[in-house]
C-alpha positions as CSV (number, residue, x, y, z in Angstrom):
1,M,0.1,0.0,0.3
2,T,2.8,2.2,1.0
3,R,4.7,1.5,-2.1
4,D,2.0,2.3,-4.6
5,R,1.9,5.7,-2.8
6,D,5.3,6.7,-2.8
7,V,5.1,5.4,-6.8
8,G,1.9,7.5,-6.9
9,E,3.8,10.6,-5.2
10,E,6.5,10.4,-7.6
11,L,4.4,10.1,-10.6
12,L,2.3,13.3,-9.5
13,K,5.4,14.9,-8.9
14,Q,7.1,14.3,-12.2
15,A,3.8,15.2,-14.2
16,A,3.7,18.5,-12.0
17,G,6.1,20.1,-14.8
18,A,5.2,19.8,-18.4
19,K,7.6,16.9,-18.9
20,P,6.9,14.0,-20.9
21,P,5.6,10.9,-18.9
22,P,8.4,9.3,-16.9
23,D,9.9,6.1,-17.5
24,P,8.5,3.4,-14.9
25,Q,12.2,2.6,-14.2
26,T,13.0,6.3,-13.5
27,T,10.3,6.5,-10.8
28,V,11.2,3.2,-9.0
29,E,14.6,4.7,-8.7
30,A,13.5,7.4,-7.2
31,V,11.3,5.8,-4.5
32,S,14.1,3.6,-3.8
33,R,16.5,6.7,-3.0
34,R,13.8,8.2,-0.8
35,Q,13.5,4.8,0.9
36,R,17.4,4.5,1.3
37,R,17.4,7.9,3.0
38,R,14.6,6.9,5.4
39,L,16.2,4.1,6.2
40,G,19.5,5.6,6.9
41,L,17.7,8.1,9.3
42,W,16.3,5.2,11.2
43,A,19.8,3.8,11.4
44,G,21.4,7.1,12.8
45,L,18.6,7.3,15.1
46,T,18.9,3.8,16.4
47,I,23.0,4.1,16.7
48,S,22.6,7.5,18.4
49,L,20.1,6.1,21.1
50,W,22.6,3.0,21.7
51,I,25.5,5.3,22.0
52,L,23.7,7.4,24.2
53,A,22.7,4.8,26.5
54,G,26.1,3.4,26.6
55,G,27.8,7.0,27.4
56,Y,24.9,7.0,30.0
57,C,26.2,3.9,31.5
58,V,29.5,4.8,31.7
59,A,29.5,8.4,32.7
60,N,27.0,7.3,35.7
61,V,30.0,4.8,36.7
62,L,32.5,7.5,36.5
63,V,30.4,10.1,38.5
64,F,29.4,7.4,41.1
65,L,33.2,6.5,41.6
66,T,34.5,9.9,41.4
67,F,32.1,11.9,43.6
68,F,30.2,9.2,45.9
69,Y,32.3,6.5,46.6
70,P,35.1,8.5,48.2
71,K,32.9,9.9,50.7
72,L,31.0,6.8,51.2
73,A,34.3,5.0,52.1
74,W,35.1,8.2,54.4
75,F,31.9,7.6,56.1
76,I,32.6,3.9,56.7
77,E,36.2,4.4,57.6
78,D,35.3,6.9,60.5
79,P,32.2,5.4,62.4
80,S,32.0,8.7,64.6
81,E,29.1,11.1,64.5
82,A,31.2,14.2,65.3
83,G,31.4,16.5,62.2
84,R,28.6,14.7,60.3
85,G,25.4,16.3,61.1
86,A,23.5,18.1,58.3
87,S,26.2,17.7,56.0
88,A,25.9,13.9,56.4
89,R,22.0,14.0,55.9
90,E,22.5,16.2,52.8
91,F,25.0,13.9,51.2
92,F,22.5,10.6,51.7
93,H,19.7,13.0,50.6
94,I,21.7,13.9,47.3
95,L,22.9,10.4,47.4
96,A,19.3,8.6,47.0
97,Y,18.2,11.3,44.5
98,Y,21.1,10.4,42.4
99,L,20.8,6.7,42.5
100,L,16.6,7.4,42.2
101,Y,17.2,8.8,38.7
102,S,19.8,7.1,37.5
103,N,18.2,3.9,37.9
104,V,15.1,5.1,36.3
105,L,16.5,6.7,33.5
106,W,19.1,3.8,32.4
107,P,15.9,1.4,31.6
108,V,14.1,4.2,29.9
109,L,17.3,4.7,27.6
110,L,17.5,1.0,26.9
111,V,13.9,0.3,26.2
112,A,14.0,3.3,23.9
113,A,17.1,2.1,22.3
114,A,15.6,-1.5,21.7
115,G,12.1,-0.1,20.3
116,M,14.1,1.9,17.9
117,T,16.1,-1.2,17.0
118,V,12.8,-2.8,16.6
119,V,11.6,0.1,14.2
120,F,15.0,-0.2,12.1
121,V,14.7,-3.9,11.7
122,L,10.9,-3.8,10.4
123,K,11.5,-0.7,8.2
124,S,14.7,-2.4,6.7
125,R,12.4,-5.6,5.9
126,Q,10.0,-3.6,4.5
127,A,12.5,-1.6,2.2
128,T,13.8,-5.2,1.2
129,L,10.4,-6.4,0.3
130,R,9.8,-3.4,-1.7
131,Q,13.0,-3.7,-3.5
132,I,12.2,-7.2,-4.3
133,Q,8.7,-6.1,-5.5
134,A,10.5,-3.5,-7.8
135,T,12.9,-6.2,-9.1
136,L,9.8,-8.6,-10.1
137,D,8.0,-5.8,-11.6
138,E,11.1,-5.2,-13.8
139,I,11.7,-8.9,-14.9
140,S,8.1,-9.2,-15.6
141,R,8.4,-5.9,-18.1
142,Q,11.1,-7.4,-19.7
143,I,9.5,-10.7,-20.0
144,E,6.2,-9.1,-21.8
145,A,8.7,-7.0,-23.9
146,Q,10.4,-10.2,-24.9
147,S,7.0,-11.9,-25.7
148,K,6.0,-9.1,-28.1
């Protein structure tokens, strides 16, 4: 259905000018180029989301090891309560929010990247089927031309 619509749109674009009727092969090639561009866009979005998810994981670990772990180690090494007071409570509140948000955002990024991968695979298969259909149409045109 979409292939017919794409070919129809391409024919309307080409017929809008005062040109002679387009060659069907040219129309199919124009539609195939547009599909390749769209597929490239989906691939770029998918790769970007996976890079974002992986970068978030690395950044999350680095932030924790750089800013939170040394302070936690200091609290564990010095069990005395002297000098901690409000700063300790504030630190643990910040740590709790950090852990909460990092553990909520990470699965969201993974689900988004996985969903984008599924969409990309489906679009890729759809483009492959359209290309097969265009090739079969070309073969049938050649067979008809030979039989005449």
